[in-house]
C-alpha positions as CSV (number, residue, x, y, z in Angstrom):
1,M,54.9,-2.1,-7.7
2,P,57.3,-5.1,-7.8
3,S,55.8,-8.0,-9.7
4,V,54.6,-10.8,-7.6
5,A,53.2,-14.3,-8.2
6,P,49.4,-14.9,-8.1
7,A,49.6,-16.6,-4.6
8,Q,51.6,-13.6,-3.3
9,T,49.0,-11.2,-4.8
10,R,46.3,-12.8,-2.7
11,I,48.5,-12.5,0.4
12,T,49.2,-8.9,-0.4
13,Q,45.5,-8.2,-0.6
14,R,44.9,-9.9,2.8
15,I,47.6,-7.8,4.4
16,C,46.0,-4.6,2.9
17,E,42.6,-5.6,4.2
18,R,44.0,-6.4,7.7
19,I,45.6,-2.9,7.9
20,K,42.5,-1.2,6.6
21,S,40.5,-3.0,9.3
22,Q,42.8,-1.9,12.0
23,I,42.6,1.7,10.8
24,A,38.8,1.5,10.7
25,S,38.6,0.0,14.2
26,G,40.9,2.6,15.7
27,S,43.7,0.2,16.5
28,L,45.9,2.2,14.2
29,G,45.1,5.9,14.6
30,P,46.2,8.8,12.4
31,G,50.0,9.2,12.3
32,A,50.6,5.7,13.8
33,C,53.7,4.0,12.6
34,L,53.4,0.6,10.9
35,P,55.9,-2.2,11.5
36,S,58.9,-2.3,9.2
37,T,58.6,-4.4,6.1
38,R,61.1,-6.8,7.6
39,S,59.2,-7.4,10.9
40,L,55.8,-7.6,9.2
41,A,57.2,-10.1,6.7
42,A,58.5,-12.2,9.5
43,E,55.1,-12.0,11.3
44,W,53.2,-13.2,8.2
45,G,55.9,-15.6,7.1
46,V,56.2,-14.0,3.6
47,S,58.9,-12.2,1.7
48,R,59.6,-8.5,2.2
49,T,58.6,-8.0,-1.5
50,T,55.1,-9.1,-0.6
51,V,54.8,-6.6,2.3
52,T,56.4,-3.8,0.3
53,A,53.7,-4.4,-2.4
54,A,51.0,-4.2,0.2
55,Y,52.4,-0.9,1.6
56,E,52.7,0.6,-1.8
57,Q,49.1,-0.3,-2.6
58,L,48.0,1.4,0.7
59,I,50.1,4.5,-0.1
60,A,48.5,4.7,-3.5
61,E,45.0,4.5,-1.9
62,E,46.1,7.2,0.6
63,Y,45.6,5.0,3.6
64,L,49.4,5.4,4.4
65,E,51.9,8.1,3.9
66,T,55.7,7.9,3.9
67,R,58.8,9.9,3.5
68,Q,62.4,9.0,2.7
69,G,64.1,7.0,5.4
70,A,61.1,6.7,7.7
71,R,58.5,4.0,8.3
72,A,55.1,4.2,6.8
73,R,52.4,5.9,8.9
74,V,48.7,6.0,8.9
75,A,47.6,9.0,6.9
76,R,46.4,12.1,8.8
77,G,42.6,12.4,9.0
78,L,41.9,8.7,9.0
79,G,40.2,7.1,12.0
80,P,37.1,5.0,12.9
81,P,33.8,6.3,11.4
82,P,31.0,7.5,13.7
83,T,28.9,4.7,15.0
84,L,25.9,4.2,12.8
85,D,22.6,2.5,13.6
86,R,21.0,0.2,11.0
87,R,19.3,3.2,9.3
88,G,22.7,4.8,8.5
89,S,22.7,7.8,10.9
90,S,24.8,8.5,14.0
91,D,21.8,10.1,15.8
92,G,19.5,7.2,15.4
93,G,17.4,8.5,12.4
94,P,17.7,9.0,8.7
95,D,20.2,11.7,7.7
96,R,19.3,14.9,5.8
97,L,15.8,14.0,4.7
98,S,13.5,16.5,3.0
99,A,10.4,17.6,4.9
100,Y,8.5,15.0,2.8
101,G,11.0,12.3,3.7
102,Q,10.8,13.2,7.4
103,R,7.0,13.0,7.4
104,L,7.2,9.7,5.6
105,A,9.8,8.4,8.2
106,D,7.5,9.4,11.0
107,F,4.9,6.8,9.9
108,G,7.3,4.0,10.8
109,P,7.3,0.6,9.2
110,P,4.0,-1.3,8.8
111,P,3.2,-4.0,11.3
112,A,4.6,-7.4,10.3
113,A,3.6,-10.9,11.6
114,D,4.4,-14.4,10.5
115,R,1.2,-15.5,8.9
116,A,2.5,-18.7,7.2
117,G,0.5,-21.8,7.9
118,M,-2.5,-20.1,9.5
119,M,-5.8,-21.9,9.7
120,A,-7.6,-18.9,8.2
121,D,-6.4,-15.4,7.3
122,F,-9.2,-12.9,7.0
123,R,-6.9,-10.2,5.6
124,Y,-8.9,-7.7,3.5
125,G,-7.5,-7.0,0.0
126,D,-6.2,-10.5,-0.6
127,L,-7.6,-12.6,-3.4
128,S,-7.6,-16.3,-4.0
129,P,-5.0,-17.4,-6.6
130,G,-7.4,-19.9,-7.9
131,D,-9.7,-17.1,-9.0
132,F,-7.1,-15.6,-11.3
133,P,-8.0,-16.3,-15.0
134,G,-4.7,-18.0,-15.8
135,L,-5.6,-19.4,-19.2
136,A,-7.3,-16.2,-20.4
137,W,-4.4,-14.1,-19.1
138,R,-1.8,-16.4,-20.8
139,K,-3.7,-16.1,-24.1
140,A,-3.8,-12.3,-23.8
141,I,-0.1,-12.1,-23.0
142,G,0.6,-14.3,-26.0
143,A,-1.5,-12.1,-28.3
144,A,0.3,-9.0,-27.0
145,L,3.7,-10.6,-27.6
146,L,2.8,-11.5,-31.2
147,R,2.1,-8.0,-32.1
148,R,5.0,-6.6,-34.1
149,H,6.3,-3.2,-33.2
150,G,8.7,-1.1,-35.3
151,R,10.9,-0.5,-32.3
152,L,11.1,-0.8,-28.6
153,R,10.6,2.6,-27.1
154,Y,9.0,4.6,-24.3
155,G,5.3,5.0,-24.7
156,D,2.6,7.6,-23.9
157,P,2.8,8.3,-20.1
158,R,-1.0,8.2,-20.1
159,G,-0.8,4.5,-21.0
160,S,-1.4,2.2,-24.0
161,P,-3.8,3.7,-26.5
162,D,-5.4,0.3,-26.9
163,L,-6.0,-0.1,-23.2
164,R,-7.3,3.4,-22.7
165,L,-9.8,2.8,-25.6
166,A,-10.8,-0.5,-24.0
167,L,-11.2,1.1,-20.6
168,Q,-13.4,3.9,-22.1
169,G,-15.8,1.2,-23.4
170,Y,-15.7,-0.8,-20.2
171,L,-16.4,2.1,-18.0
172,W,-19.4,3.1,-20.1
173,R,-20.8,-0.4,-20.0
174,A,-20.1,-1.2,-16.4
175,R,-20.4,2.2,-14.6
176,G,-22.2,4.5,-17.1
177,L,-19.2,6.7,-17.1
178,R,-18.5,8.8,-20.2
179,C,-15.0,10.0,-21.0
180,D,-12.4,10.4,-23.8
181,P,-9.3,8.2,-23.9
182,E,-7.2,11.3,-23.4
183,Q,-8.7,11.7,-19.9
184,I,-7.6,8.2,-18.8
185,V,-4.2,7.8,-17.2
186,V,-3.0,4.3,-16.5
187,V,-1.2,4.0,-13.2
188,N,0.7,1.4,-11.2
189,G,-2.3,0.6,-9.0
190,S,-4.6,3.0,-7.2
191,Q,-1.9,3.9,-4.7
192,Q,0.1,5.7,-7.5
193,G,-3.0,7.4,-8.6
194,L,-3.5,8.8,-5.1
195,D,0.1,9.9,-4.9
196,L,-0.2,11.8,-8.2
197,C,-3.4,13.5,-7.0
198,A,-1.8,14.6,-3.8
199,R,1.4,15.9,-5.4
200,L,-0.4,17.8,-8.1
201,L,-3.3,19.2,-6.1
202,L,-1.9,19.9,-2.6
203,D,0.8,22.2,-1.3
204,P,2.2,21.9,2.2
205,G,-0.4,23.4,4.6
206,D,-3.4,22.9,2.2
207,R,-6.4,21.4,3.7
208,A,-7.8,18.0,2.6
209,V,-10.9,16.2,3.8
210,M,-11.5,12.5,3.9
211,E,-13.8,10.0,5.5
212,N,-13.3,8.8,9.1
213,P,-12.7,5.9,9.2
214,G,-11.0,5.6,5.9
215,Y,-8.2,4.1,3.9
216,N,-5.1,4.5,5.9
217,L,-2.6,4.6,2.9
218,A,-4.6,7.5,1.4
219,R,-4.4,9.3,4.8
220,Q,-0.6,8.8,4.8
221,V,-0.2,10.0,1.2
222,F,-1.9,13.3,2.0
223,I,-0.1,13.8,5.3
224,A,3.3,13.0,3.6
225,C,2.6,15.8,1.1
226,G,2.2,18.2,4.1
227,A,-1.6,18.6,3.9
228,E,-3.7,19.5,6.9
229,L,-6.1,16.5,7.0
230,V,-9.6,17.0,8.3
231,P,-11.4,13.8,9.2
232,I,-15.1,13.8,8.4
233,P,-17.5,11.4,10.2
234,V,-19.3,8.6,8.3
235,D,-22.8,7.3,9.0
236,E,-25.3,5.1,7.1
237,E,-25.5,7.7,4.3
238,G,-21.8,7.9,3.8
239,M,-19.6,10.9,4.6
240,R,-21.3,13.8,6.4
241,T,-21.5,16.7,4.0
242,D,-23.4,19.2,6.2
243,S,-20.4,21.0,7.6
244,L,-17.5,20.5,5.2
245,P,-14.8,23.1,5.7
246,P,-13.1,24.9,2.7
247,A,-10.4,22.6,1.3
248,R,-8.4,21.9,-1.8
249,L,-9.3,18.2,-2.1
250,A,-11.8,15.6,-0.8
251,Y,-11.1,11.9,-0.8
252,V,-14.2,9.7,-0.8
253,T,-15.3,6.1,-1.4
254,P,-19.0,6.9,-2.1
255,S,-20.1,3.6,-3.8
256,H,-18.9,1.4,-0.9
257,Q,-17.4,3.4,1.9
258,F,-14.1,1.9,3.2
259,P,-14.3,0.2,5.6
260,L,-17.8,0.6,6.9
261,G,-19.6,-0.2,3.6
262,S,-22.2,2.5,3.5
263,V,-23.3,4.0,0.2
264,M,-23.3,7.8,-0.1
265,S,-26.9,9.0,-0.5
266,A,-28.0,11.0,-3.5
267,A,-28.6,14.1,-1.4
268,R,-25.0,14.0,0.0
269,R,-23.6,13.4,-3.5
270,R,-25.2,16.6,-4.7
271,D,-24.0,18.4,-1.6
272,L,-20.4,17.2,-2.1
273,L,-20.4,18.2,-5.8
274,A,-21.9,21.6,-4.9
275,W,-19.2,22.1,-2.2
276,A,-16.5,21.3,-4.7
277,Q,-17.8,23.7,-7.2
278,D,-18.2,26.5,-4.6
279,T,-14.8,26.1,-3.0
280,G,-12.8,25.1,-6.2
281,A,-11.8,21.8,-4.6
282,Y,-11.3,18.5,-6.5
283,V,-13.0,15.3,-5.3
284,V,-11.0,12.1,-5.7
285,E,-13.5,9.3,-6.0
286,D,-12.0,5.9,-5.2
287,D,-14.2,3.3,-6.8
288,Y,-12.0,0.4,-5.5
289,D,-14.5,-2.5,-5.6
290,S,-17.5,-1.4,-7.6
291,E,-17.7,-4.8,-9.5
292,Y,-19.0,-6.5,-6.3
293,R,-22.7,-5.9,-5.7
294,F,-24.7,-8.6,-4.0
295,D,-28.0,-7.3,-2.5
296,I,-28.0,-3.8,-4.1
297,A,-28.0,-2.5,-7.7
298,P,-24.8,-0.8,-9.0
299,I,-24.4,2.7,-7.7
300,P,-23.5,5.3,-10.4
301,P,-20.2,7.0,-9.7
302,L,-20.0,10.7,-8.7
303,Q,-18.2,11.4,-12.0
304,V,-21.5,10.7,-13.8
305,L,-23.2,13.5,-11.9
306,D,-20.3,16.0,-12.2
307,R,-21.1,18.9,-14.4
308,A,-18.3,21.2,-13.2
309,A,-15.3,18.9,-13.9
310,R,-14.3,18.6,-10.3
311,V,-14.2,14.8,-9.9
312,I,-11.2,12.6,-10.5
313,Y,-12.3,9.0,-10.8
314,L,-9.9,6.2,-9.5
315,G,-10.3,2.6,-10.5
316,T,-8.2,-0.6,-10.3
317,V,-8.1,-4.2,-11.3
318,S,-6.5,-5.2,-8.0
319,K,-9.9,-6.5,-6.7
320,T,-10.9,-8.3,-9.9
321,L,-7.6,-9.8,-11.3
322,S,-4.8,-9.4,-8.8
323,P,-3.1,-6.7,-6.7
324,T,0.2,-8.0,-7.9
325,L,-0.4,-6.7,-11.4
326,R,-0.3,-3.1,-10.2
327,L,-2.7,-1.9,-12.8
328,G,-5.1,1.0,-12.1
329,Y,-6.4,4.1,-13.9
330,L,-7.5,7.7,-13.3
331,V,-10.2,9.5,-15.3
332,V,-9.3,13.1,-14.9
333,P,-11.0,16.3,-16.1
334,V,-9.9,17.5,-19.5
335,A,-8.1,20.5,-18.0
336,L,-5.9,18.2,-15.9
337,S,-5.0,15.7,-18.6
338,E,-1.7,17.2,-19.7
339,V,-0.4,17.9,-16.2
340,F,-1.2,14.3,-15.0
341,A,0.5,12.9,-18.1
342,G,3.6,15.0,-17.2
343,A,3.6,13.9,-13.6
344,K,3.3,10.3,-14.7
345,R,6.2,10.7,-17.1
346,L,8.4,12.1,-14.3
347,A,7.4,9.3,-11.9
348,D,8.2,6.3,-14.0
349,R,7.7,7.2,-17.7
350,H,4.7,4.8,-18.0
351,T,3.2,1.6,-16.6
352,P,4.8,-1.6,-18.1
353,G,3.5,-2.0,-21.6
354,L,3.1,-5.8,-21.9
355,E,0.6,-6.0,-19.0
356,Q,-1.3,-3.0,-20.4
357,E,-1.6,-4.6,-23.8
358,A,-2.7,-7.9,-22.2
359,L,-5.4,-6.2,-20.2
360,A,-6.6,-4.4,-23.3
361,E,-6.8,-7.8,-25.1
362,L,-8.7,-9.3,-22.1
363,I,-11.3,-6.5,-22.1
364,G,-11.6,-6.3,-25.9
365,S,-12.3,-10.0,-26.2
366,G,-15.0,-10.0,-23.5
367,A,-13.0,-12.3,-21.3
368,Y,-12.5,-9.7,-18.6
369,E,-16.2,-9.2,-18.1
370,R,-16.9,-12.9,-18.2
371,H,-14.3,-13.3,-15.5
372,V,-15.8,-10.5,-13.4
373,R,-19.2,-12.2,-13.5
374,R,-17.6,-15.5,-12.4
375,V,-15.7,-14.1,-9.5
376,R,-18.7,-12.1,-8.4
377,R,-20.7,-15.3,-8.1
378,R,-17.7,-17.0,-6.3
379,N,-17.3,-14.2,-3.8
380,G,-21.0,-14.1,-3.3
381,E,-20.8,-17.7,-2.1
382,R,-17.9,-16.9,0.2
383,R,-19.8,-13.9,1.6
384,A,-22.8,-16.1,2.3
385,A,-20.6,-18.6,4.1
386,L,-19.0,-15.9,6.2
387,L,-22.4,-14.4,7.2
388,A,-23.8,-17.8,8.1
389,A,-20.7,-18.8,10.1
390,L,-20.8,-15.5,12.0
391,S,-24.5,-15.9,12.7
392,A,-24.1,-19.5,13.9
393,T,-21.0,-18.8,16.0
394,L,-21.4,-15.3,17.4
395,G,-25.2,-14.7,17.2
396,D,-26.2,-11.4,18.8
397,A,-22.7,-10.9,20.2
398,A,-21.8,-9.3,16.8
399,T,-23.1,-6.7,14.5
400,V,-22.0,-7.0,10.8
401,T,-21.9,-4.0,8.5
402,G,-20.9,-3.4,4.9
403,A,-22.0,-6.9,3.7
404,D,-24.0,-5.8,0.7
405,A,-21.0,-5.1,-1.5
406,G,-17.3,-5.4,-1.7
407,L,-15.0,-8.2,-0.4
408,H,-14.9,-7.5,3.3
409,V,-17.3,-6.9,6.2
410,V,-16.9,-5.1,9.5
411,V,-17.7,-7.2,12.6
412,W,-18.5,-5.2,15.7
413,L,-18.1,-7.3,18.8
414,N,-20.8,-5.9,21.1
415,R,-19.4,-7.4,24.3
416,L,-15.8,-6.3,24.0
417,Q,-14.4,-2.8,24.4
418,K,-12.3,-1.2,21.7
419,A,-9.3,-1.3,24.1
420,Q,-9.4,-5.1,23.8
421,E,-8.9,-5.1,20.1
422,D,-5.2,-5.6,20.1
423,A,-5.3,-8.4,22.7
424,L,-8.0,-10.1,20.7
425,V,-5.9,-9.9,17.5
426,A,-2.8,-11.3,19.3
427,H,-4.8,-14.2,20.8
428,A,-6.4,-15.0,17.5
429,L,-3.0,-15.0,15.7
430,A,-1.6,-17.4,18.3
431,A,-4.6,-19.7,17.5
432,G,-3.8,-19.6,13.8
433,I,-6.4,-17.0,12.7
434,G,-5.6,-13.7,11.0
435,V,-8.0,-10.9,12.0
436,Y,-7.5,-7.2,11.7
437,P,-8.7,-4.4,14.0
438,I,-10.6,-1.4,12.8
439,N,-9.0,1.1,15.1
440,P,-6.0,1.9,12.8
441,L,-8.5,3.1,10.1
442,Y,-9.8,5.9,12.3
443,A,-8.0,9.2,12.7
444,S,-6.5,9.7,16.1
445,A,-8.9,12.6,16.8
446,P,-11.7,13.0,17.6
447,A,-11.8,9.9,19.7
448,E,-15.6,9.9,19.9
449,A,-15.8,9.3,16.2
450,R,-15.7,5.5,16.6
451,P,-18.0,3.2,18.6
452,G,-16.9,2.0,22.0
453,M,-16.8,-1.7,21.2
454,A,-14.1,-3.7,19.5
455,G,-14.3,-4.1,15.7
456,L,-12.7,-6.3,13.1
457,V,-12.4,-5.8,9.3
458,M,-12.7,-9.3,7.8
459,G,-11.9,-10.1,4.2
460,Y,-13.1,-13.3,2.7
461,A,-12.0,-13.3,-1.0
462,S,-8.9,-15.4,-0.5
463,L,-10.6,-18.2,1.5
464,D,-12.8,-21.2,0.6
465,E,-16.0,-21.9,2.5
466,R,-14.5,-24.6,4.7
467,S,-11.6,-22.3,5.8
468,I,-14.1,-19.5,6.5
469,D,-16.2,-21.7,8.7
470,R,-13.3,-23.2,10.6
471,G,-11.8,-19.7,11.1
472,V,-14.9,-18.2,12.4
473,R,-15.5,-21.1,14.8
474,A,-11.9,-20.8,16.1
475,L,-12.4,-17.0,16.5
476,G,-15.5,-17.8,18.6
477,E,-13.4,-20.0,20.8
478,V,-10.9,-17.2,21.3
479,L,-13.6,-14.7,22.1
480,A,-15.0,-17.1,24.7
481,T,-11.8,-16.7,26.7
482,F,-12.3,-12.9,27.0
483,P,-14.2,-11.4,29.8
484,E,-17.1,-9.3,28.7
485,G,-16.1,-5.7,28.5
486,E,-18.0,-3.3,30.7
487,G,-19.5,-0.2,29.0
488,A,-18.7,-1.4,25.5
489,G,-21.6,0.7,24.3
490,H,-23.9,0.0,21.4
491,G,-23.0,-0.5,17.8
492,P,-23.6,1.9,14.9
493,D,-27.1,3.2,14.9
494,R,-28.4,1.4,11.8
495,R,-31.5,-0.5,10.9
496,R,-31.3,-4.2,11.6
497,S,-31.7,-6.9,9.0
498,Q,-34.4,-9.5,9.0
499,E,-31.8,-12.3,9.3
500,P,-31.7,-13.3,13.0
501,P,-29.8,-14.1,15.1
502,L,-27.0,-12.0,13.5
503,A,-27.8,-8.3,13.3
504,R,-26.6,-7.0,9.9
505,A,-26.7,-3.4,8.9
506,D,-28.2,-2.2,5.6
């Protein structure tokens, strides 16, 4: 290519981009002749040398072709690409996905809303940033950074040995759970733990059972893996175990059923473990918020009762420290330890080491358990404020369930039909209140599995008492604008509390 000055080089690049754009748009089709170097130079007001340099560059990139004595032409086979939508496919969907990817795409994106500047957002799962033990965590991070390592290298996929040893002691003290450190696999939050369980224990077409209603992201994990998901009704004793079908896996939240809050009775725990042993199924026990008990004593996990090594215990610090840390853990039967370690290695090698070492320091120093006691008291105060506000504002128009433990309650609105849930949520959002319907947590069938009235899942751990009170009073004003639904039906058949006027289930 003839040498050109820097300014001419920039013009050459602009000419190339212009011609490429015309080819891409179809203005210059395959085989179309380009202007002569003389005429194009005159059009651009540059020398023929500059245009010749542009043509030679496009010939080198195979956009143009030429032969002796003829003008340059657009290369054969070039033309405008097919029209793509924003997802990158000409038919409106992702291109060439696996069956897993297609099942995942079918879920669609999660609902999004602008929640900045709201008066009160009762989103469950959120925590208050003021509750995070910033000074203790900074000290633990500093201690972890000061430890000298011979080299920076990949670690054990099960997780930091120090953290697994610390978790072994903590689980024994807090939950009465005995295990060896080799049975513990540190994961990036409980969601990765569920994903590993689904991938390792389910083949497409295998049957899995889970509570109905239940944790929606667990439902999606199992469906994405191709499982046939069987919803099992929940009542005041937890998941019904009287007619469990044969399955490869069961997913349960026995210590605090999500979202209804019931505790699985001792008889049903025995029935579930016997079913698992008889059918060869594994039980995934999600103990997502066991640190928060207010009016009841701690409930021993299923894993403590398991004598046949069928239970996989899933825990997390998302409800005690922060969901942003992405720190959770599995306690797996000894026979599954190696395969879970192998799956974790393939997924992401291991969970980030600095955070693991900091958590180990926090647990080992006793700071973690002191923090848990503090936030349990703090959230107990928030819970009391929410129950008082609901009682004062809604009275017998609402029935509250699941308030004895955890960081959320379910509020059944006795005078509104379930079909009015979405409209209520939209009106509340317009008034600056974030509330969340219970309907998405139910499987689509059977429809009779849920009560006929509207229900809301209300979290309180991210709010102060003043915001809770203001939010509930504003919600009451929104509810007052709704006509009372006909045939809403009665709430869950549960014993009433002795705290009138608000009916609260045990």
